[in-house]
Structure formats: C-alpha cells, structure tokens
C-alpha angles and dihedrals in degrees: 000000000000118000115240122239094255092055091047092051092046090051097048102037090096090057096048119108118245088248091058092047088050090050090056093040092053091057094044093049094047092049090049092051093045091050092048092049093047092050095045103043132051096205137118122288089248091057091044089054092051091052091046094049089054089062101033102067136092096260093052093043091051087054090049090056090052089055089057096052109123093019097078125094121226094267092050093046089053091053090050091049092050091048093047092051094051111119116236127182096194116063114174116254099249095044132084117230089244093053090047092052092049091047089052089051090051092049092047089053092050091047093048095050091046093051090045087060094232094139095162090057091044092052092046093053093044091048089052089053096044104043116154092269089071097048102062 
C-alpha cells in the first residue's frame, strides 16, 4: 500500500535541510498570517496585503523568534540554530544578514513543527508571536 504524503513528510523531516524546512515554514507562516488578517479585519484585499507584508518579512520574523526565546524545547532550539546557521548568498536588500539568518531560523522552526504534525504547538507558538499588540 502506498504511503500518503503526510506519512512521507513525517518520515523524512529529520533528513530535510534547514533551507527546505524554512521553505515550508515560510508558506505555513504566511498562510497563518493571511488567514488571521482576513478573519480579523473587514478591509480591502489591498489593505489586508499591506498588513500581512508588515509581518511576513525577515525583520518581523527575526523579532518573532526573539519573542519565543525561553519557550522552545531543546529539539526546537536545535532546529532554530541549524536554520540560523544556514549559509545564504542572497540576502534581500532591506534586510541585514543577521535578521535574515534569524528569520530563516524562525521559518525552519515553523516548517519543522508543521511537518511534525504538532499543530497545537504550532498554533501556540504562532499565537505567542502574533498577539494583538502586533496586529494594529
């Protein structure tokens, strides 16, 4: 019998590079933010996008990771460290290399927890990052 995609991802998440985890985490985080914005605000798509872009960028994601310091278990902290230490030759123009590395660590963490299937933990951490103070 063929293994489903969820089982395959669960099995191989330990073997994924931090860059691949960050790739998945970037999509998961952006979808979470977009959904949250769309359900909280009755504004145009253009305005929703402006609010989303303010939270889905390297500077904001680096700040999100700082909010999570002290809340991560050893396994999660290791994923962040691996993501942060990933070498990248293309840092976006309006981002410092340090912010970009921390943002990559944040995205790797989100990707890892998502692929692990621990959706309660994922939601808890994202809620801690995106409390109402960040959404104004």
